N, C-alpha and C positions, 0 to 999 in steps of 0.2 A: 465748054469743049472738054470732054473727058480725055484723060491721058490713056494711051494705049501702050502696048509693048513695042519698043522701038526695034530698029534693025539689029541691034546688038543683043536683044532679048531682055532689056532692062524694063522691069515692070514699074510703071509710074503711078499706079492707083494709090499706093500708100502716101505718096507725095501730094497728090491732089487732095486727099482727105486731110492730111496734116495742114496744108495751106488753107483749106476751108475753115479750119479751127482758129486760125490767126485773126487778130483784129484787122480791120481794113488798113490801118496805118502800117502795121507790122508786115502784112502781106505785100502791100505796095513797096515798102522799103526792100524786102527780100527780092521781089521780082525785079525791081529796078536795079538793084546791085548785082544780082547774079545772072539774070537773063538779058538785061539791057546794058550791063557793064558800066553803070553810072557811078560817079564819085559820091561821097556823102554830101558834099556841097550841092551837087546837082539834084540829089534826092531831096534834100532839105528845101531847095527852091521849088521843086515840083509839088511837094507836099505842103508847102506854105508854113514851114516850121523852122526852128533854129537847127544848126548843124548838130548840136548836142542832143536835141530831141530826135533827129533823124538817126543818130548813132544808137540812141536808146531803142527806137523802134526796130532797128536792124538787129541789135544784140538780143532783144527779147524774142524776135521772130526766129533767129537762128537757134536760140536756146529751146524754143518750143518744137522746132523741127528736129533738133537733135534728140529731144525726149521722145519723139514719135518713132524713132528707130530702135528696135529691140536691142538689148545689151549684147545678145549673142550674135548680132549681125555685124559683119565686117564689110568694108568697101568691096572686097572681092566677091562676097556672096550677093551683095546688091547688084554688082555689075554682071554677075553670072545669072541673075534672075532666080537664085535658089533660096533667097531669104523668105522665111515665113514671118510675115510682119503682123505683130499683135501689139496693141497699146501697152505701154509700160504701166506697171502698177506701182503705187507708192509704198512706203514702209508698211510691213505687215500684209502685203498683197492686196491692199485696198486701192 
């Protein structure tokens, strides 16, 4: 199910693409934590892993999503739908 622009004009396409690049465990942890509002213990139980592994999946997923947002993007520009989202480049523009 592709994301669309919501009623507030927030463009979700970049989020869908960023989520697709996460590992299955990272994506599940992020979705369960932020969309289903589950605790780390509940996420661990559902994923069949320890709480420390669930924390790791969540932290790595958050880090990857954070990296998908351009440095010049602020929360305000994302909410206003004005952000031009491009993948970040590593050191040296690579």
